C-alpha positions in Angstrom: 0.0 0.2 0.2 1.3 3.7 -0.9 -0.1 6.5 1.0 -1.8 9.2 -1.0 0.0 12.4 -1.5 -2.0 14.3 1.6 -1.1 11.0 4.0 2.3 10.9 2.6 2.9 14.8 3.7 1.0 14.3 7.2 3.1 11.1 7.8 6.2 12.7 6.6 6.1 16.1 8.3 5.8 14.0 11.3 8.6 12.0 10.6 10.4 15.2 10.0 9.7 17.2 13.2 10.5 14.1 14.8 14.0 12.9 13.6 14.9 17.0 13.1 15.5 17.2 17.0 17.4 14.0 16.8 21.5 14.5 17.2 23.0 16.5 14.1 25.6 13.9 14.6 24.1 11.0 13.2 22.4 10.6 9.5 18.9 9.4 10.5 16.5 7.4 8.1 13.7 5.0 8.8 16.7 2.6 8.5 18.3 3.9 11.5 15.6 3.0 13.8 15.1 -0.2 12.5 19.1 -1.1 12.9 19.1 0.2 16.6 16.0 -2.3 17.1 17.6 -5.2 15.2 20.7 -5.2 17.4 18.7 -5.6 20.6 17.6 -2.1 21.9 14.2 -1.9 23.3 11.8 1.0 22.3 11.4 2.6 25.7 15.6 2.7 25.6 15.5 3.8 22.0 13.2 7.1 23.1 14.9 7.4 26.3 18.5 7.7 24.3 16.7 10.2 21.8 14.4 12.2 24.2 11.2 10.7 22.2 7.9 9.3 23.2 7.7 5.8 23.0 4.5 5.8 20.8 6.4 8.1 18.0 9.1 5.4 18.2 6.7 2.7 17.5 4.9 4.8 14.7 7.9 5.0 13.0 9.0 1.9 13.3 5.7 0.6 12.0 4.8 3.1 9.2 8.6 4.2 8.4 8.7 2.1 5.2 5.6 3.0 3.6 6.4 7.0 4.4 9.8 6.5 2.4 7.8 4.9 -0.8 5.2 7.3 -0.6 7.8 10.2 -0.2 9.9 8.6 -2.8 7.1 8.8 -5.5 6.4 12.3 -4.4 9.7 14.0 -4.3 12.0 15.0 -6.7 15.1 12.8 -7.8 17.1 16.0 -6.1 15.3 15.9 -2.9 17.4 16.4 0.2 18.0 14.0 3.3 18.4 15.0 6.6 22.3 15.1 7.2 24.8 14.7 9.5 26.7 18.1 10.4 28.9 19.2 7.7 32.7 20.7 8.0 32.2 24.9 8.0 35.2 24.7 5.7 33.5 22.5 3.0 30.2 24.4 3.3 32.6 27.8 2.5 34.3 26.0 0.0 31.4 24.8 -1.7 29.6 28.3 -1.6 32.9 30.0 -2.9 33.0 27.3 -5.7 29.5 28.2 -6.6 30.0 31.9 -7.3 33.4 31.0 -9.3 30.7 28.3 -11.6 28.1 31.3 -11.8 31.1 33.7 -12.9 32.6 31.5 -15.4 29.2 30.7 -16.7 28.7 34.3 -17.3 31.7 34.5 -18.8 30.9 32.0 -21.0 34.2 29.7 -19.8 33.9 26.2 -20.8 33.5 23.8 -17.5 34.8 20.2 -16.9 34.0 18.1 -14.1 37.8 17.5 -13.6 38.5 21.3 -13.7 36.1 21.8 -10.8 37.0 19.3 -8.6 40.4 20.2 -8.7 39.5 24.2 -8.1 37.5 22.6 -5.0 40.8 20.9 -3.7 42.6 23.8 -3.7 39.8 26.0 -2.2 39.2 23.7 0.6 43.4 23.7 1.3 43.1 27.4 1.1 40.4 27.4 3.9 42.5 24.9 6.1 44.9 27.6 6.7 42.3 30.2 7.5 42.5 31.0 11.2 38.6 31.7 11.5 37.6 28.0 11.3 37.3 26.3 14.3 38.7 22.6 14.7 35.7 21.6 16.8 35.0 18.7 14.2 37.7 15.9 13.7 39.8 16.9 10.8 39.0 14.8 7.6 40.8 14.9 4.5 38.4 16.2 1.5 38.3 14.2 -1.7 36.6 15.5 -4.7 34.7 12.4 -5.6 32.1 11.8 -8.1 29.5 11.2 -5.5 30.8 14.6 -4.1 30.4 16.7 -7.0 26.9 14.7 -7.7 25.6 16.0 -4.6 27.3 19.6 -5.4 25.5 20.0 -8.1 22.0 18.9 -6.6 22.7 21.2 -3.4 23.2 24.1 -5.8 20.7 23.5 -8.6 23.2 23.3 -11.1 20.9 21.5 -13.5 20.9 24.0 -16.5 25.1 24.3 -16.4 26.5 22.1 -19.0 29.6 20.4 -17.4 31.2 18.5 -19.7 33.4 15.4 -19.3 37.0 15.4 -18.9 37.9 18.3 -20.8 36.2 21.7 -21.7 36.5 22.8 -25.1 34.9 25.1 -27.7 32.0 24.0 -29.9 33.7 23.9 -33.3 31.1 22.4 -34.6 28.4 24.6 -33.4 30.2 27.3 -34.4 30.5 26.2 -38.0 27.2 25.7 -38.2 26.3 29.1 -36.9 28.5 30.9 -39.4 26.5 29.3 -42.2 23.1 30.1 -40.8 23.8 33.8 -40.0 24.4 35.1 -43.4 20.7 34.1 -44.3 19.1 35.8 -41.5 21.0 38.7 -42.4 19.5 38.3 -46.1 16.2 38.0 -44.7 16.1 41.2 -42.4 18.1 43.5 -45.2 20.7 44.3 -42.6 23.8 46.5 -43.5 27.0 46.7 -41.6 25.8 49.7 -39.5 23.0 47.7 -38.2 24.7 44.9 -36.9 25.6 44.6 -33.5 27.6 42.7 -30.9 27.3 43.0 -27.0 28.9 41.2 -24.3 30.9 41.8 -20.8 34.2 41.4 -19.7 36.1 41.6 -15.7 38.1 44.3 -15.5 40.5 44.7 -12.2 40.8 48.3 -12.5 43.7 49.3 -10.6 45.3 45.4 -10.3 49.3 45.6 -9.9 51.3 43.0 -11.8 51.8 39.8 -9.7 55.4 39.7 -10.5 56.7 42.6 -9.1 59.9 43.7 -7.9 59.4 46.0 -4.9 61.0 44.9 -2.0 59.3 43.5 0.8 60.1 46.1 3.3 58.6 48.7 1.2 55.4 46.8 0.7 55.1 45.9 4.6 55.8 49.8 5.4 53.0 50.9 3.3 50.8 48.4 4.2 51.0 47.0 0.7 48.2 44.4 -0.5 47.8 43.5 -4.3 44.6 45.3 -5.5 41.6 42.7 -6.3 39.3 45.7 -7.1 37.3 44.0 -10.2 34.1 46.3 -11.9 32.4 44.2 -15.1 32.4 46.2 -18.5 29.8 45.9 -20.5 30.7 46.8 -24.4 28.7 46.6 -27.5 29.8 48.0 -31.1 28.8 47.4 -34.7 30.0 45.4 -37.3 31.0 48.4 -39.5 33.0 49.5 -36.3 31.9 53.3 -36.8 29.7 53.5 -33.8 30.9 52.2 -30.2 28.4 52.5 -27.4 28.9 54.5 -24.4 30.1 51.3 -22.3 28.3 50.1 -19.1 30.4 49.9 -15.9 28.9 47.5 -12.8 30.6 48.6 -9.8 29.9 46.8 -6.0 29.1 50.3 -4.7 26.7 52.4 -6.5 28.2 55.6 -4.3 32.1 55.4 -4.1 33.9 58.1 -2.0 35.5 59.5 -4.9 32.1 60.2 -6.4 31.5 62.9 -3.8 29.8 66.3 -5.5 30.2 64.5 -8.8 27.1 64.0 -11.3 26.9 60.5 -12.4 24.4 61.6 -15.2 27.3 63.3 -16.5 30.0 60.4 -16.7 31.3 59.3 -20.2 30.2 55.9 -18.8 26.9 54.1 -18.1 27.2 53.9 -14.4 25.4 51.0 -12.3 26.2 48.7 -9.4 25.0 45.7 -7.8 26.8 43.4 -4.4 29.0 41.1 -6.8 29.6 44.0 -9.7 28.3 41.3 -12.2 25.7 41.6 -15.0 22.5 40.4 -14.2 19.1 40.2 -16.1 18.0 43.3 -14.3 21.1 45.5 -15.4 21.1 43.8 -19.2 17.1 45.3 -19.4 18.1 48.2 -18.3 20.9 49.0 -20.7 19.0 47.5 -23.5 16.2 50.3 -23.0 17.7 52.9 -21.7 21.2 52.8 -23.1 20.9 50.2 -26.5 17.5 51.6 -28.1 17.7 55.2 -28.0 21.4 55.4 -28.6 21.4 53.3 -31.7 18.0 54.8 -32.9 20.1 58.2 -33.0 22.8 56.6 -34.9 21.1 55.2 -37.8 18.5 58.3 -38.0 22.1 60.3 -37.8 23.2 58.4 -40.9 19.5 58.4 -42.5 19.2 54.2 -42.2 15.9 52.6 -41.1 15.5 51.9 -37.8 16.1 47.8 -37.5 18.6 46.2 -35.7 20.3 42.8 -35.6 22.0 42.5 -32.3 24.2 39.0 -31.7 24.7 38.1 -27.9 26.0 34.9 -25.9 23.4 32.8 -24.3 24.7 33.5 -20.8 21.8 33.5 -17.8 22.5 37.2 -17.4 21.4 37.9 -20.7 17.6 37.8 -20.5 15.6 36.0 -23.3 12.4 37.7 -22.8 13.2 41.3 -24.0 11.2 42.3 -27.1 11.3 45.6 -29.2 9.4 45.7 -32.6 12.7 47.0 -34.6 15.6 44.6 -32.8 16.2 41.2 -33.8 17.9 39.2 -30.8 20.1 36.4 -31.9 22.1 34.4 -29.5 25.2 32.5 -30.1 25.0 28.9 -29.8 26.7 27.7 -26.2 30.3 27.4 -26.0 31.1 29.4 -29.2 31.7 32.8 -28.6 35.5 32.4 -27.8 35.8 31.3 -31.5 33.6 33.6 -33.5 32.1 36.5 -31.1 33.7 39.6 -32.8 34.2 41.1 -29.3 36.2 38.4 -27.9 38.6 38.2 -31.2 40.6 41.4 -30.2 37.8 44.0 -29.8 37.8 43.8 -25.4 41.4 42.5 -25.4 42.3 45.9 -27.6 40.4 48.2 -25.1 42.2 46.6 -21.9 45.5 46.9 -23.5 44.8 50.6 -24.1 43.4 50.7 -20.3 46.3 49.3 -19.1 49.0 51.5 -21.1 47.1 54.7 -19.8 46.8 53.2 -16.2 50.9 53.3 -16.2 51.1 56.3 -17.9 49.1 58.1 -15.4 51.0 56.6 -12.3 54.0 57.7 -14.3 53.1 61.2 -14.6 52.0 61.3 -10.7 55.4 60.3 -9.8 57.0 62.6 -12.0 55.0 65.4 -10.6 55.6 64.5 -7.0 59.0 63.2 -6.2 58.6 61.9 -2.7 55.7 60.0 -4.1 56.1 56.4 -3.8 55.0 53.7 -6.8 52.7 51.9 -4.0 50.7 55.1 -2.9 50.5 56.1 -6.5 48.5 53.0 -7.4 46.6 53.4 -4.0 45.7 56.8 -4.9 44.3 55.7 -8.7 40.3 56.2 -8.1 37.4 55.0 -9.8 37.2 58.6 -11.5 40.9 57.6 -13.0 39.8 54.3 -14.0 36.6 56.0 -15.8 38.7 58.4 -17.6 41.2 55.7 -18.6 38.2 53.2 -19.9 36.8 56.5 -21.7 40.0 57.5 -23.4 40.5 53.7 -24.4 37.3 53.6 -25.8 37.6 56.8 -27.7 41.2 55.3 -29.2 39.3 52.3 -30.7 40.0 52.2 -34.6 37.2 51.3 -36.9 39.2 48.9 -38.9 40.2 47.2 -35.5 36.2 46.4 -34.5 35.6 45.8 -38.3 38.5 43.3 -38.4 37.4 41.3 -35.5 34.1 40.2 -37.3 36.2 38.4 -39.9 35.8 34.9 -38.3 32.1 35.5 -38.3 31.4 37.3 -41.2 34.3 37.0 -43.7 32.3 38.2 -46.3 31.4 41.7 -44.6 34.6 42.6 -43.2 37.0 45.1 -45.5 39.9 42.8 -46.6 42.4 45.7 -45.6 41.6 45.6 -42.4 44.4 43.4 -40.9 46.0 44.2 -37.5 48.5 41.3 -37.3 50.9 43.1 -35.2 48.7 45.7 -33.4 48.7 44.1 -30.3 52.6 43.2 -30.0 53.1 47.0 -30.8 50.5 48.0 -27.7 52.4 45.6 -25.5 55.7 47.2 -26.3 54.5 50.6 -25.5 53.3 49.4 -22.0 56.8 48.3 -21.5 58.2 51.3 -22.5 56.1 53.4 -19.6 56.5 50.3 -17.2 60.2 50.8 -17.8 60.6 54.0 -16.5 58.7 53.2 -12.9 60.4 52.1 -10.1 59.1 48.5 -9.4 58.1 47.4 -12.7 61.5 47.7 -15.0 62.0 44.5 -15.8 58.0 43.9 -16.8 57.7 41.6 -19.9 54.9 40.7 -22.2 54.1 37.5 -20.2 53.1 39.9 -17.3 51.1 42.0 -19.6 49.1 39.1 -20.7 48.4 37.7 -17.5 47.1 41.4 -16.6 44.9 40.7 -20.0 43.7 37.7 -19.0 42.9 38.1 -15.4 39.1 37.5 -16.1 37.8 35.2 -13.5 37.6 35.0 -9.8 40.7 33.7 -8.3 40.9 31.6 -5.2 41.5 34.3 -2.3 38.8 36.4 -3.9 36.3 34.0 -3.6 36.7 33.2 0.1 37.0 37.2 0.7 33.7 37.7 -1.5 32.3 35.1 1.5 31.8 36.2 4.9 33.5 33.6 6.6 32.1 34.7 9.9 28.4 33.5 8.9 29.4 29.8 8.4 26.9 29.1 11.4 23.7 29.9 9.1 25.1 26.8 6.6 26.0 24.3 10.0 22.0 22.9 9.1 21.8 23.8 5.5 20.3 20.3 4.6 16.3 20.4 5.2 14.4 17.7 4.1 11.3 18.7 1.9 8.1 17.4 0.4 7.4 18.5 -2.7 3.8 17.0 -4.6 3.3 18.1 -7.8 -0.6 19.0 -8.6 -2.1 19.7 -11.5 -1.4 23.4 -13.2 -2.9 25.3 -15.6 -0.3 26.0 -17.9 -0.4 30.1 -18.2 -0.6 30.1 -14.7 2.4 27.8 -13.8 4.1 30.1 -16.9 3.5 33.1 -14.8 4.6 31.4 -11.3 7.9 30.7 -12.6 8.3 33.9 -14.4 7.7 35.7 -10.8 10.2 33.3 -9.2 12.7 34.6 -11.7 11.9 38.2 -10.8 12.4 37.4 -7.6 15.6 36.5 -7.6 16.7 39.0 -9.9 15.4 41.5 -7.1 17.0 39.7 -4.5 20.4 39.7 -6.5 20.0 43.4 -6.9 19.2 44.6 -3.8 20.2 42.2 -1.1 24.1 43.4 0.2 25.2 39.8 1.4 26.5 37.6 -1.1 26.1 34.5 1.4 22.6 35.1 1.9 21.2 36.0 -1.5 23.1 32.8 -3.0 21.7 30.6 -0.3 17.9 32.1 -1.2 18.8 31.8 -4.5 19.7 28.0 -4.2 16.9 27.1 -2.3 14.6 29.1 -4.6 16.0 26.9 -7.7 15.4 24.0 -5.5 11.9 24.5 -4.4 11.1 25.3 -8.0 12.6 22.4 -9.9 9.1 20.3 -9.7 7.3 23.4 -11.2 9.7 23.7 -14.1 9.8 19.9 -14.6 5.7 20.1 -14.7 5.7 23.2 -16.9 8.1 21.6 -19.4 5.9 18.4 -19.6 2.7 20.7 -20.7 4.7 22.6 -23.8 
């Protein structure tokens, strides 16, 4: 006999209320109590030991198997169990790992299971050396097993993230197919070079010191030196012809930094936004689309006496909302895991902007050292503010050449690129300019091309920054994070269910935008994703 959904729900709630009060040092199930009984323990002894009523123990022994069967039918496959107390280091590591995966996914960086497992071990070992983790629990070696990885994916609801096998590589076949299909879309829409756009974002460590510096350790200690990891997200958009680059959107972690005192943000040469992580979100993408992209491109096309119709190419990152609609804009998404091969912005436009930015940053530092001979290079870097960053970004964008932008579209649309636009040596020339300026700055005189490439490649969160992003003093809120839940499927009207899923997405976006706590918002979104899984399954089945 299998209990109906309502009965299962009632029995399970009784069982859960009973078990959640038992010691957190054991993993409990119906089988736990059966084992005690089989080993000769009396019901009265079990009740006394675990502070339960004897009638409760009898109920569990009598009905536990039926309850488990009913729960198994009603619950999703990813349902959680009441679990033993987990090591705070493991919990914090998993949250840091989840943030890293989200960051990589937002940047379209391919992830393999091996890569994720290696990252988890590095993070865990890093946390072992942190003082703010107590040693109350017995020290156990962490092994990134497949079982742990599967449980981790379930805990954080990573069901929509494409984790690859042994290796993570770009989808060449998918890219080639897209290249053959895109010209048909362009021909059918009658789009010119001026009406085809590509938009994407990149991380920028806006005053990061090269990791291989030659400043003495004593000088670092005297000045309280620490390598800066202040990161912003830069959203870039340009057209195929290369003659129009939109004002960049800058996403900071703070909306009103100290340097902005008495500054009119509306007059800044960038579209200034902020959220707690400094990342792109659906809410910010919609704002950019409606408040920047549409009005600016409409004016550009009007000035060129062209019809207001646009083809916008973007990647399929989760932050790029798929429910944006405009009668004059056709949005086409790149296939998953293809942007490194064919997206124009990834073929040199963003790298060129960053090269210009590094050169201008070093030049600003050099000029200040020349103006004040008493100023140290470290203090000059410290004094470099977000306003200096914005100025350097603005000048870097203005320096972009039309030919450079157009040439970066060659892998995607070679037939629409001016064949004379070739930039084979531009990157090396720019690197040489950076090295020339750095050679005049104390501590950077021995910098080389590899150091420049490292600065340009700094796009993902490193281990230390991931740990810093988390409030490691808040581990106690995750001590008992595994809660058993019963989710029963009900018949739903498809339209109402779709509305419910939409509201859940809006709620996640709102929390992401407004909650100052990364740990709390991350847990909320993870739990909401878990709770919404069965509704998504029902909705998918109704399509």
